[in-house]
C-alpha atoms as one frame of an Amber mdcrd trajectory, in Angstrom:
protein
  10.414  15.515 -20.962   7.274  17.427 -20.021   5.624  16.143 -16.851   1.938
  16.401 -16.144   2.391  17.289 -12.502   4.963  17.734  -9.728   4.545  14.176
  -8.444   5.201  12.657 -11.821   8.445  14.649 -12.014   9.504  13.400  -8.562
   8.792   9.810  -9.600  11.109  10.126 -12.577  14.157  10.701 -10.406  16.394
   7.734 -11.091  17.034   6.481  -7.589  14.009   7.406  -5.527  15.356   5.907
  -2.296  18.181   8.471  -2.358  15.593  11.100  -3.086  11.822  11.395  -2.602
  11.135   7.823  -1.478  13.818   7.859   1.116  11.127   8.321   3.760   7.649
   6.841   3.646   5.020   4.769   5.525   7.382   1.845   5.703   6.673   0.990
   9.320   4.804  -2.233  10.020   1.540  -2.105  11.878   2.412  -5.378  13.653
   5.867  -6.761  14.280   4.832  -8.896  17.259   3.763 -12.456  16.500   5.812
 -12.642  13.291   8.146 -15.472  12.342  11.153 -13.168  12.200  10.800 -12.256
  15.909  10.184 -15.851  16.965  13.033 -17.302  18.980  10.942 -19.933  20.688
  12.042 -23.577  20.843   8.987 -24.962  19.075   8.300 -22.251  16.527   5.153
 -20.826  18.079   5.519 -17.313  16.709   2.125 -15.996  17.923   3.024 -16.713
  21.563   6.673 -15.759  21.668   6.206 -11.996  21.363   2.579 -11.176  22.196
   0.755  -7.850  22.025   1.220  -7.571  25.803   4.982  -8.169  25.556   5.419
  -5.904  22.522   5.673  -2.644  24.469   8.575  -4.083  26.520  10.406  -6.109
  23.861  13.072  -4.558  21.649  12.622  -6.187  18.245  15.406  -7.834  16.306
  14.190  -7.356  12.747  11.766  -4.490  12.475   9.535  -1.929  14.125   5.838
  -1.082  14.286   3.576   1.889  14.877   0.277   3.521  14.102   0.379   5.506
  10.853   4.189   5.743  11.097   6.970   6.835   8.786  10.558   5.665   8.633
  13.501   5.813   6.245  13.979   3.147   3.624  16.379   1.200   5.908  14.256
   1.787   8.987  17.090   3.262  10.963  14.935   6.050  12.384  11.169   5.767
  13.019   8.481   8.394  13.515   4.933   7.644  14.704   2.349   8.964  17.207
   1.005   7.204  20.255  -2.220   8.030  22.095  -3.689   7.625  25.550  -7.226
   8.301  26.655  -6.352   8.384  30.335  -8.272   5.160  30.965  -6.394   2.398
  29.150  -3.789   0.337  31.044  -1.251   1.014  28.261  -0.368   3.645  25.699
  -1.878   3.073  22.258   1.462   2.662  20.465   0.430  -0.243  18.221  -2.734
  -1.792  16.798  -4.421  -4.592  18.737  -5.790  -7.784  17.316  -6.304 -11.440
  17.906  -3.731 -14.102  17.155  -4.507 -17.117  14.999  -5.417 -19.165  18.077
  -7.532 -16.441  19.684  -9.800 -15.580  16.798 -12.688 -17.880  15.941 -11.783
 -17.379  12.281  -8.083 -16.867  12.712  -6.001 -13.749  13.181  -7.980 -10.535
  13.106  -7.157  -6.855  13.730  -9.621  -5.212  16.121  -9.142  -1.542  15.413
 -10.687   1.176  13.235  -8.178   2.856  10.923  -8.327   4.036   7.370  -5.708
   4.872   4.743  -6.908   8.221   3.483  -4.486   9.127   0.727  -0.851   9.048
  -0.355   1.208  10.091  -3.336   3.606   7.419  -4.747   6.671   9.292  -3.388
   4.834   9.910  -0.091   5.374  13.624  -0.510   1.952  13.782   1.162   0.161
  11.044   3.111  -2.868  10.957   5.404  -4.112   8.258   7.814  -7.113   8.147
  10.142  -7.174   6.294  13.453 -10.346   6.179  15.577  -9.696   5.939  19.319
 -12.429   5.496  21.943 -12.939   7.798  24.932 -13.750   4.721  26.971 -11.298
   2.085  28.107 -10.298   0.060  25.081 -12.090  -3.329  25.283  -9.032  -5.591
  25.082 -10.357  -8.234  27.446 -13.893  -8.174  26.067 -12.690  -8.778  22.491
 -10.529 -11.695  23.604 -13.233 -13.231  25.766 -16.105 -12.924  23.278 -14.151
 -14.340  20.347 -12.824 -17.188  22.472 -16.444 -18.128  23.270 -17.431 -18.225
  19.589 -16.988 -21.076  17.152 -16.469 -21.281  13.412 -20.239 -21.201  12.856
 -20.423 -17.767  14.496 -19.468 -14.366  13.192 -16.361 -12.658  14.555 -16.920
 -10.321  17.494 -15.693  -6.946  16.259 -14.753  -3.616  17.890 -18.087  -2.139
  16.711 -19.957  -4.965  18.517 -18.648  -3.496  21.771 -19.855  -0.155  23.190
 -16.473   1.472  22.600 -17.902   3.766  19.919 -21.429   4.148  21.245 -22.826
   7.696  21.141 -19.787   8.795  19.133 -17.627   8.729  22.215 -14.339   8.602
  20.340 -11.579  10.760  18.850 -10.724  10.988  15.158  -6.948  11.122  15.016
  -5.686  12.265  11.620  -1.992  11.592  11.008  -0.545  13.573   8.100   2.889
  13.853   6.578   4.258  16.332   4.074   7.835  16.552   2.794   9.522  19.908
   2.442  12.463  18.102   0.856  14.020  14.680   0.679  15.211  14.719   4.312
  12.729  17.198   5.743   9.577  15.500   7.072   6.637  17.388   8.537   4.105
  15.467  10.684   0.790  16.857  11.876  -1.527  14.990  14.232  -5.025  16.492
  14.353  -7.381  15.136  16.986 -11.154  15.790  16.778 -13.518  15.047  19.667
 -16.580  13.413  18.062 -18.304  12.841  21.373 -21.201  14.855  22.910 -19.112
  15.964  25.906 -15.635  17.365  26.541 -12.867  14.770  26.738  -9.110  14.602
  27.191  -6.482  12.783  25.172  -2.741  12.484  25.417  -0.817  12.658  22.132
   2.798  11.544  22.082   4.706  11.803  18.773   7.527   9.233  19.063  10.960
   9.182  17.413  13.183   6.168  17.915  15.934   4.094  16.437  15.390   0.499
  15.389  17.665  -1.572  17.602  20.335  -2.375  15.005  23.258  -2.230  17.453
  22.481  -5.118  19.801  23.135  -7.768  17.143  25.907  -6.039  15.223  29.254
  -5.132  16.789  29.974  -2.703  13.954  27.401  -0.258  15.284  27.322   1.630
  18.566  24.074   2.615  20.196  22.838   5.874  18.611  21.608   8.699  20.768
  18.965  11.354  20.916  19.383  14.286  23.220  17.552  17.448  24.048  19.151
  20.584  22.637  16.373  22.949  23.749  12.908  22.893  25.209  11.458  22.349
  21.689  14.213  20.553  19.852  15.977  17.187  19.982  19.016  16.063  18.003
  19.512  12.455  16.955  22.916  11.082  15.983  23.884   7.784  14.436  26.828
   6.462  12.462  24.270   5.058  10.050  22.313   8.201   9.136  24.171  11.097
  10.649  22.297  13.904  12.451  18.639  14.730  12.377  16.859  17.556  14.164
  13.410  17.014  15.648  11.376  20.189  16.279   8.134  20.407  18.267   5.858
  22.969  19.794   5.381  22.842  23.563   4.975  19.461  25.229   7.226  17.534
  27.630  10.261  15.640  26.366  10.558  12.004  27.484  13.563   9.748  26.801
  14.333   6.058  27.303  16.297   3.315  25.490  14.917   0.989  22.771  16.124
  -2.000  24.845  14.112  -4.951  26.128  12.686  -4.816  29.667  14.211  -8.138
  30.678  12.876  -7.818  34.233   9.273  -7.746  33.071   9.491 -10.397  30.299
  12.210 -12.783  31.513  12.559 -11.933  35.250  16.286 -11.224  34.875  18.105
  -7.877  35.441  17.972  -5.262  32.745  21.142  -4.493  30.793  20.502  -0.742
  30.789  18.407   1.768  32.700  15.248   3.295  31.270  14.209   0.501  28.947
  11.720   0.426  26.021   8.468   0.682  28.017   9.813   3.531  30.147   7.701
   6.166  28.422   4.600   4.011  28.701   5.172   3.378  32.431   5.893   7.030
  33.148   2.816   8.416  31.411   0.325   5.706  32.436   1.653   4.806  35.902
   3.626   7.873  36.910   6.812   5.882  37.409  10.329   7.324  37.269  11.168
   5.279  34.184  12.358   8.032  31.821  15.895   9.375  31.727  16.137  12.656
  33.716  19.239  13.518  31.647  16.969  13.823  28.565  18.763  11.442  26.286
  18.240   7.932  24.876  17.499   5.959  21.715  13.719   6.390  22.051  11.979
   9.701  22.549   8.476  11.109  22.787   7.014  14.579  23.314   4.000  14.454
  25.604   0.942  16.646  24.998  -2.324  16.509  26.887  -5.308  18.004  25.018
  -8.677  18.867  26.482 -11.256  19.076  23.713 -14.841  20.293  23.812 -17.440
  18.407  21.836 -16.552  18.832  18.129 -13.338  20.693  18.879 -10.112  19.819
  17.058  -6.502  20.567  17.882  -3.256  19.823  16.019   0.199  18.805  17.120
   2.973  19.725  14.706   6.493  18.263  14.577   9.287  18.422  12.039  12.187
  16.037  11.451  14.945  17.442   9.318  18.532  16.926   8.314  18.987  20.674
   8.466  18.958  23.054  11.387  16.049  25.416  11.214  15.602  28.563  13.239
  11.936  28.796  12.324  10.781  25.215  11.702   7.030  26.074  11.732   7.116
  29.315   9.766   6.446  27.598   6.441   4.818  24.481   7.892   1.217  25.179
   6.781   2.302  26.459   3.352   4.214  23.232   2.689   1.213  21.133   3.623
  -1.059  23.195   1.421   1.291  22.819  -1.533   1.730  19.055  -1.178  -2.011
  18.459  -0.773  -2.630  20.442  -3.952   0.000  18.409  -5.786  -1.566  15.198
  -4.509  -4.957  16.232  -5.870  -3.413  17.130  -9.208  -1.717  13.752  -9.425
  -4.908  11.793  -8.885  -6.878  14.120 -11.192  -4.483  13.102 -13.995  -4.665
   9.380 -13.129  -8.458   9.192 -12.660 -10.246  10.664 -15.638 -13.177  13.040
 -15.211 -15.435  10.635 -17.091 -15.489   8.296 -14.079 -18.375   8.750 -11.664
 -17.297  10.615  -8.539 -17.936   7.661  -6.219 -15.801   5.390  -8.404 -13.031
   7.918  -8.478 -13.104   7.991  -4.677 -12.925   4.184  -4.454 -10.034   3.993
  -6.904  -8.143   6.761  -5.091  -8.627   5.048  -1.744  -7.554   1.703  -3.205
  -4.352   3.142  -4.659  -3.667   5.039  -1.438  -4.159   1.890   0.675  -1.693
   0.116  -1.602   0.830   2.860  -1.075   0.313   2.843   2.705   1.037  -0.914
   2.860   4.660  -0.657   1.763   6.915  -1.921   4.552  10.616  -2.156   5.305
  11.087  -5.892   5.518  14.275  -7.276   7.066  14.899 -10.981   7.489  18.243
 -12.695   7.126  17.358 -16.352   7.421  20.949 -17.528   8.000  21.367 -15.164
  10.957  17.913 -16.015  12.219  18.780 -19.723  12.172  22.386 -19.619  13.365
  22.922 -16.204  14.920  25.044 -13.358  13.651  28.769 -12.787  14.247  29.537
 -13.106  17.928  26.037 -14.333  18.753  25.064 -17.671  20.251  23.114 -19.966
  17.984  19.389 -19.856  18.798  18.063 -23.119  20.205  15.147 -24.445  18.170
  13.575 -27.813  17.499  11.539 -26.247  14.691  13.997 -24.944  12.105  11.465
 -23.245   9.885  12.772 -22.182   6.437  16.067 -23.995   7.004  16.420 -24.650
   3.271  16.409 -20.877   2.633  19.701 -19.919   4.297  20.590 -17.741   1.321
  17.520 -15.538   1.758  18.342 -12.003   2.937  15.523  -9.484   2.685  16.316
  -5.854   3.515  14.066  -3.753   1.361  10.894  -1.757   1.196   8.342  -4.283
  -0.145   4.640  -4.206  -0.896   2.723  -6.203   1.729  -0.726  -7.802   1.456
  -1.418  -5.607   4.498   0.690  -4.530   7.468  -1.223  -6.083  10.323  -2.608
  -9.497   9.375   0.019 -10.139   6.687   3.035  -7.945   7.519   5.236 -10.068
   5.279   5.369 -10.325   1.510   3.699 -13.125  -0.384   4.884 -13.964  -3.889
   1.588 -14.158  -5.714   0.002 -11.323  -3.778   2.899  -9.080  -4.739   2.427
  -9.926  -8.406  -1.169  -8.784  -8.325  -0.209  -5.623  -6.393   2.078  -4.624
  -9.246  -0.781  -4.827 -11.741  -2.264  -1.931  -9.738   1.010  -0.179  -8.897
   1.889   0.246 -12.557  -1.056   2.610 -12.866   0.367   5.003 -10.314   4.070
   4.172  -9.994   5.520   2.004 -12.806   9.015   2.508 -11.436   8.136   0.806
  -8.165   6.179  -1.923  -9.985   9.201  -2.860 -12.065  11.577  -2.676  -9.126
   9.464  -4.981  -6.983   9.074  -7.628  -9.676  12.834  -7.704 -10.217  13.481
  -7.678  -6.474  12.047 -11.116  -5.676  13.968 -12.552  -8.648  17.310 -11.480
  -7.222  19.861 -14.037  -6.049  19.308 -13.218  -2.373  15.517 -13.820  -2.752
  15.066 -16.526  -5.360  16.284 -19.972  -4.281  19.386 -21.273  -6.105  17.122
 -23.996  -7.500  14.864 -21.335  -9.083  11.930 -21.242  -6.674  10.477 -17.849
  -5.749   9.980 -17.516  -1.969   6.319 -17.938  -1.097   5.814 -16.218   2.285
   7.360 -15.973   5.721   5.634 -18.853   7.418   6.928 -21.269   4.782   9.023
 -19.955   1.925   8.903 -23.384   0.320   5.182 -23.414  -0.163   4.104 -23.072
  -3.736   2.137 -20.083  -4.991   0.675 -19.944  -8.509   3.318 -18.882 -11.050
   1.783 -15.483 -11.777   5.048 -13.535 -11.706   5.481 -13.804 -15.452   1.937
 -12.539 -15.954   2.704  -9.549 -13.738   5.958  -8.806 -15.563   4.207  -8.778
 -18.933   1.232  -6.803 -17.577   3.556  -4.138 -16.111   5.699  -4.001 -19.269
   2.695  -3.773 -21.567   0.872  -1.103 -19.545   4.048   0.938 -19.150   4.710
   0.697 -22.890   1.240   1.923 -23.696   1.708   4.803 -21.253   5.093   5.987
 -22.586   4.980   4.751 -26.146   8.270   2.864 -25.601   8.864  -0.556 -24.086
  11.344  -0.889 -21.229  13.139  -3.864 -22.759  15.964  -3.716 -20.189  13.420
  -4.432 -17.462  11.779  -7.110 -19.553  15.041  -8.835 -20.380  16.241  -8.779
 -16.769  12.991 -10.365 -15.577  12.901 -12.834 -18.442  16.336 -14.254 -17.680
  15.390 -14.975 -14.054  11.932 -16.274 -15.026  13.667 -18.847 -17.223  15.253
 -20.248 -14.089  11.937 -20.242 -12.249  10.231 -21.941 -15.226  12.859 -24.664
 -15.137  12.239 -25.150 -11.411   8.552 -25.726 -12.080   9.294 -28.226 -14.844
  11.846 -30.139 -12.759  10.093 -30.024  -9.383   6.366 -30.053 -10.124   6.390
 -32.340 -13.142   8.793 -34.951 -11.896   7.357 -37.657 -14.139   7.902 -35.499
 -17.224   4.296 -35.779 -18.453   3.679 -31.989 -18.691   1.073 -32.299 -15.971
   1.763 -30.331 -12.812   1.255 -30.704  -9.080   1.540 -27.464  -7.170  -0.012
 -28.495  -3.882  -2.363 -26.002  -2.349  -1.279 -23.240  -4.756  -2.447 -20.407
  -2.536  -6.056 -21.465  -2.740  -5.988 -22.888   0.784  -9.083 -25.048   1.392
 -10.457 -25.159  -2.176  -9.831 -28.908  -2.420 -11.764 -31.748  -0.960  -8.607
 -32.471   1.038  -5.316 -30.688   1.620  -3.555 -31.095  -1.706  -0.191 -30.832
   0.078  -1.035 -33.908   2.182  -3.085 -36.359   0.200  -4.778 -39.426   1.764
  -2.854 -42.675   1.884  -3.180 -44.687  -1.322  -2.996 -41.722  -3.702   0.333
 -41.616  -5.505  -0.094 -38.303  -7.271  -2.575 -35.686  -8.351  -2.758 -34.089
 -11.804  -3.970 -30.607 -10.972  -6.082 -28.742 -13.472  -5.107 -25.418 -11.943
  -1.368 -26.133 -11.593  -1.239 -27.355 -15.184  -3.224 -24.398 -16.451  -1.084
 -21.932 -14.516   1.910 -23.495 -16.245   0.225 -23.214 -19.630  -0.292 -19.522
 -18.831   3.327 -19.200 -17.658   4.458 -20.752 -20.977   2.338 -18.316 -23.014
   3.664 -15.396 -20.936   7.195 -16.500 -21.684   6.338 -16.961 -25.340   4.942
 -13.428 -25.488   8.040 -11.969 -23.790  10.345 -13.918 -26.044   8.569 -12.620
 -29.133   8.964  -9.058 -27.841  12.651  -9.499 -27.130  13.270 -11.233 -30.463
  12.226  -8.063 -32.267  15.529  -6.461 -31.278  17.642  -9.565 -30.609  17.241
 -12.523 -32.996  18.929 -14.918 -30.569  15.561 -15.199 -28.810  13.840 -16.797
 -31.825  14.922 -20.283 -30.765  13.267 -19.737 -27.402  10.035 -18.743 -29.073
   9.881 -22.187 -30.675  10.741 -23.813 -27.318   7.813 -22.222 -25.515   5.460
 -22.792 -28.466   6.226 -26.526 -28.332   5.994 -26.595 -24.577   2.592 -24.984
 -24.676   1.315 -27.581 -27.145   2.676 -30.370 -24.965   0.850 -29.098 -21.897
  -2.383 -28.711 -23.881  -2.100 -32.272 -25.165  -1.219 -33.640 -21.698  -4.315
 -32.092 -20.154  -6.395 -34.435 -22.265  -4.268 -37.607 -22.203  -3.450 -38.985
 -18.754  -2.146 -42.414 -18.086  -2.897 -45.668 -19.890  -6.651 -45.005 -20.006
  -6.072 -41.679 -21.721  -8.278 -39.855 -19.240  -8.600 -36.088 -19.617  -8.726
 -33.242 -17.081 -11.685 -32.075 -19.137 -14.902 -33.949 -18.345 -17.108 -34.179
 -21.469 -20.149 -35.085 -19.398 -19.930 -32.151 -16.968 -18.164 -29.827 -19.434
 -15.632 -28.791 -16.828 -11.990 -29.246 -15.818 -11.261 -31.363 -12.747  -8.206
 -32.575 -10.871  -7.330 -36.228 -11.444  -5.896 -38.502  -8.770  -3.891 -41.594
  -9.474  -4.210 -44.465  -6.965  -1.511 -46.843  -5.885  -3.420 -49.666  -7.664
  -3.030 -47.836 -10.978  -6.549 -46.528 -11.284  -7.456 -42.892 -11.839 -10.380
 -40.819 -10.658 -11.621 -37.305 -11.299 -12.336 -35.154  -8.259 -15.578 -33.619
  -9.488 -15.431 -30.405  -7.518 -16.713 -27.425  -9.493 -14.339 -24.705  -8.342
 -12.021 -22.035  -9.651  -9.600 -24.911 -10.277 -11.648 -25.716 -13.378 -11.919
 -22.060 -14.481  -8.209 -21.284 -14.347  -7.631 -22.938 -17.783  -9.399 -19.804
 -19.114  -6.282 -17.835 -18.182  -4.015 -19.646 -20.613  -4.755 -17.332 -23.560
  -2.626 -14.977 -25.618  -3.348 -12.881 -28.688  -0.440 -12.240 -31.081  -0.532
 -10.239 -34.290   0.638 -11.837 -37.517   3.032  -8.949 -38.208   5.141 -10.124
 -35.286   5.425 -13.580 -36.823   6.252 -12.159 -40.179   9.260 -10.440 -38.634
  10.507 -13.764 -37.178  11.045 -15.920 -40.231  13.050 -18.546 -38.428  10.384
 -19.109 -35.815   7.633 -19.233 -38.459   9.412 -22.092 -40.201   9.938 -23.931
 -36.899   6.303 -23.494 -35.889   5.041 -24.771 -39.201   7.193 -27.810 -38.861
   5.876 -28.529 -35.365   2.273 -28.238 -36.546   2.963 -30.419 -39.593   4.743
 -33.179 -37.706   2.473 -33.182 -34.660  -1.051 -32.280 -35.827  -2.409 -34.152
 -32.786  -0.886 -31.460 -30.607  -2.080 -28.536 -32.644  -5.636 -29.829 -32.969
  -6.210 -29.642 -29.239  -5.869 -25.879 -28.976  -7.457 -23.036 -30.878  -6.569
 -22.972 -34.565  -3.070 -21.577 -34.463  -2.650 -21.620 -38.202  -5.364 -19.090
 -38.826  -5.664 -15.452 -37.848  -8.797 -13.310 -37.643  -9.784 -10.345 -39.747
  -7.634  -8.071 -37.556  -4.574 -10.224 -38.171  -4.535 -11.751 -34.718  -3.634
 -15.310 -33.788  -5.273 -16.961 -30.789  -3.150 -19.147 -28.493  -5.397 -20.879
 -25.988  -5.986 -24.201 -24.306  -9.682 -23.833 -24.771 -11.084 -24.403 -28.214
 -14.329 -22.606 -29.031 -16.685 -25.367 -27.866 -14.897 -25.779 -24.495 -14.981
 -22.033 -23.956 -18.696 -22.044 -24.640 -19.361 -24.945 -22.293 -17.212 -23.477
 -19.511 -18.908 -20.088 -19.774 -22.258 -21.807 -19.592 -21.388 -22.933 -16.070
 -19.388 -19.909 -14.998 -22.159 -17.455 -15.967 -24.890 -19.455 -14.264 -26.277
 -17.654 -11.194 -27.056 -21.038  -9.670 -23.391 -21.954  -9.916 -20.477 -19.442
 -10.131 -22.060 -16.130 -11.104 -22.930 -14.085  -8.009 -24.590 -10.687  -8.006
 -21.114  -9.435  -6.968 -18.696 -11.406  -9.144 -17.542 -14.989  -9.724 -17.636
 -17.347  -6.722 -14.672 -19.575  -5.931 -16.889 -22.681  -5.634 -20.104 -23.461
  -7.472 -23.268 -22.890  -5.482 -24.296 -26.282  -6.861 -22.302 -27.796  -3.993
 -24.549 -26.060  -1.438 -27.175 -28.787  -1.914 -24.855 -31.304  -3.495 -21.691
 -31.648  -1.388 -18.925 -33.537  -3.101 -17.774 -36.564  -1.118 -14.587 -38.515
  -1.785 -14.293 -41.800   0.094 -10.739 -43.001   0.164  -8.996 -43.915   3.414
 -11.419 -41.623   5.142 -14.377 -39.369   4.478 -13.480 -36.177   2.558 -16.131
 -33.628   1.784 -16.435 -30.180   0.317 -19.551 -28.023   0.455 -20.369 -24.481
  -0.724 -19.788 -21.923   2.032 -20.581 -18.368   0.917 -18.700 -16.664   3.753
 -16.413 -17.530   6.646 -14.885 -20.982   6.398 -16.311 -23.743   8.583 -13.308
 -25.919   7.702 -10.183 -25.714   9.820  -8.010 -26.814   6.878  -4.982 -24.460
   6.842  -6.386 -22.647   9.908  -6.440 -18.881   9.531  -9.383 -16.918   8.223
  -9.473 -17.439   4.455 -12.007 -19.454   2.511 -11.977 -20.564  -1.106 -15.151
 -22.600  -0.853 -17.559 -20.015  -2.166 -16.522 -16.394  -1.553 -15.474 -13.924
  -4.218 -11.815 -13.079  -4.556 -10.753  -9.951  -6.499  -7.453 -11.232  -8.020
  -8.896 -14.266  -9.803 -11.975 -12.305 -10.799  -9.650  -9.736 -12.367  -7.889
 -12.455 -14.318 -11.225 -13.826 -15.535 -12.200 -10.365 -16.789  -8.792  -9.862
 -18.445  -8.984 -13.284 -20.148 -12.488 -12.613 -21.526 -11.245  -9.362 -23.025
  -8.400 -11.224 -24.738 -10.804 -13.780 -26.197 -12.987 -10.906 -27.385 -10.068
  -9.301 -29.217  -9.918 -12.477 -31.299 -13.543 -13.535 -31.635 -15.012 -10.050
 -31.875 -18.637  -9.080 -31.638 -20.140 -11.953 -33.640 -19.481 -14.511 -30.898
 -22.199 -14.055 -28.242 -23.134 -16.023 -25.148 -25.983 -15.949 -22.675 -25.492
 -13.674 -19.694 -26.617 -14.835 -17.228 -27.031 -18.440 -18.351 -30.684 -19.148
 -19.074 -31.672 -15.480 -19.355 -31.970 -15.450 -23.132 -29.845 -12.262 -23.200
 -26.850 -12.619 -25.541 -23.677 -10.614 -25.128 -20.206 -10.621 -26.634 -17.217
 -11.378 -24.449 -16.261  -7.741 -23.916 -19.773  -6.961 -22.757 -19.679  -9.981
 -20.428 -16.335  -8.753 -19.007 -17.967  -5.346 -18.434 -20.957  -6.876 -16.689
 -18.762  -8.953 -14.354 -16.728  -5.805 -13.643 -19.920  -3.907 -12.761 -20.923
  -6.656 -10.359 -17.538  -6.509  -8.648 -17.664  -2.720  -8.459 -21.086  -3.009
  -6.785 -19.289  -4.443  -3.751 -18.032  -0.890  -3.058 -21.218   0.973  -3.945
 -24.248   1.757  -1.854 -27.187  -0.640  -2.150 -30.914   0.103  -1.876 -30.555
   0.410   1.927 -27.887   3.080   1.509 -25.143   0.736   2.811 -21.943  -0.090
   1.053 -22.558  -3.660  -0.149 -19.526  -5.062   1.648 -20.936  -3.386   4.812
 -24.348  -4.926   4.291 -24.376  -6.088   7.938 -23.742  -2.549   9.252 -26.213
  -2.955  12.092 -25.431   0.382  13.707 -25.733   2.187  10.354 -22.408   3.925
  11.080 -21.151   3.592   7.506 -24.607   4.617   6.235 -25.600   7.638   8.258
 -22.716   8.801  10.441 -20.973  11.561   8.529 -17.595  10.652  10.102 -17.833
   7.011   8.983 -19.905   6.931   5.851 -17.139   7.811   3.363 -14.497   5.539
   4.964 -13.593   2.310   3.237 -12.123  -1.049   4.087 -10.550  -3.258   1.413
 -11.281  -6.791   2.476  -9.382  -9.935   1.614 -12.473 -11.593   0.050 -16.261
 -11.188  -0.083 -19.297 -13.349   0.698 -20.441 -15.138  -2.428 -24.127 -14.395
  -1.722 -24.311 -11.129   0.185 -21.068  -9.448  -0.876 -20.090  -8.874   2.778
 -16.374  -8.100   3.284 -14.470 -10.977   4.972 -11.003 -11.991   6.109  -8.312
  -9.353   6.492 -10.093  -5.997   6.610  -7.202  -3.948   5.227  -5.834  -6.256
   2.510  -5.812  -3.430   0.052  -2.968  -5.304  -1.656  -4.751  -7.421  -4.232
  -8.176  -5.933  -3.528  -6.737  -2.694  -4.945  -7.475  -4.349  -8.314 -10.912
  -2.814  -7.895  -9.257   0.394  -9.140  -8.064  -1.390 -12.268 -11.586  -2.736
 -12.892 -13.010   0.769 -12.522 -10.531   2.335 -14.912 -10.645  -0.498 -17.463
 -14.438  -0.592 -17.455 -14.501   3.049 -18.510 -11.957   2.306 -21.297 -13.884
  -0.707 -22.631 -17.474   0.543 -22.378
């Protein structure tokens, strides 16, 4: 096979983790405050290992660093640390506020940017900005503690830490000479007006895998020369670490029990020994130059504008001249990286959009993480360990769950743990740059040591039993279909593997979330946090159940996804034809049930408001619609699939079965689009929404006084800004439009689904409109925006929504990136060292487009790259 570029050839290697993906940016940016490291009695993870304790605590399950690399089992870790000579601690890890400290929940308080990475991490670059001044740890804590939910968060740029450009740009770069030959270069630039000093300490250390496992002895690093260190472990053999100049410092990656627990240490020269030696001048490093944690200490004095680089090399091989080819390797890998993205991002794309897409993909690649969590051992202790004492046995029903893989994270500081529906959206972007990884990840969470024996997919670390929308099937089909179009051949082995496990998950949904057998589903909060008038996981007394428009629609979409996969598999294996009929009938049953609830035959669709609403059933037998105009009522749009008649012609058995179903139950078939007729292109439309419902829903969704923002589709209609919805039942429950940060403490944290714009669901809206267009074509037109008199077809509307979303990342009339519209210091507008740096926020203000929530959640916000690429294809 001819490959377009060197990176594409590396990706095609069958087992990348034994080859080019063996090392990568798999180090977390925060391990402290995670559930895995929480051994408290009451399950208060944020307070058990704090940022202050982190430098002294040897972790049980993972490691952390700034712009770090590690191997795919996180045996050996490599990352730089910095010290400006003024801070009370080394800058070994990123600082941020815990959920209880931030006035809008957890929040990282650092400036760092994922510059670029190839999918195999043959080249990667990261930028960390570090102040000359003392880092404002206390000020950030104090100011945010004083602020309430009505106030904005107090950010690092609100302090004077970066005033007058008094900071260093610290570029962390990696290039691979070979699979086990890693080159790291740390380049520091003084951006300030005066000379300044900085200490740079590249660190190499072993994750502490020996303390909790008798099979492993403590590994060791030792000095073998003034510029070389050898590491040795029974788990990964020998590595050689080469450096230029600097002072070698060694300690052990063991907890400082004296500092944290006021009991004697088990070994000398504990984890914070390097920190205490450099910052406080203490004799806390091993004079014999050996240990399980090592750093090489450089002090740089830089004039204004001056830059200097520190080079190190970690290799399986001995090398008499480790820096002879160092620069040449970097040059080659950078060139290959540029060639890779030039082939992915077509020249027709505007330069600024190419840059956004490249940064989005690179951020996605930087947020891979080695994730280790054996729930059984966490709950009961490993072999020879005492059982942890807990009154809060979080995740106790997930004893089977053992995670020990590199996984795509939402981000590696605020969400350094995988989330099921986030990951599904990530793969829709990953397939554009690394289809191998996309398929691997989707299969991973369906494995027996991830998926619950009952068929549930684990939600996320804080509560694996929570219910996320069932979008995994959508991701599987999206990845399969995109990969098939790319290669010209479908990976049916991947599809069939995923399909078999998705059948189990589908059955779990039917059995657990439709317990009454009515084909109406209750998913609880379904990842949308505070979108409901009350917490849908904990309904007010007197409500016996809730028929959710979104849960039911997600299941209708799930059913269509399974139908589509079954049709594809039936092309080569006729045994699947019976399953096609099963999912066809199931889809019709769900569509019928959405419009016939209970004895009064109430519908989730409201003919008066022309919108879908949740319906609650009271203990006295009455029902009531919760008339909240939110994404809950737009999600039915996603239950759509287009299938060509030729595929049905191939499946004679199914065609007979389908005709029989339609003939015997015309009441079912009449509720959905006309499934007996195909359009001029030979396409059938499968959809919950018949033409008139689609038109009515779009009328609301495309109204700028309701859902349509200048920057995408809001999660709650702006109608509720002046007309809050109130539900009086055993208490006062109210929901009101909030364009930005949430004023509700429902679910805590910092997310808000009561108005802001979220990329993943906007992406699904755009994708759904394109599917409808492929059936209805150009002759069906709708007003865009509502009331404007301008008529567009559905593809044009999808393009216009895409353009509005892309505007979030473009400069506005003031020269500011729209999501930085509150850039009071004009740093991202005028400062040449800031103005081309991007954040990828969790969500965006529904009115201003300001970026909100997690600032580095490139995960699903990387879908902006898909929108950019697909807009060019569909324009």
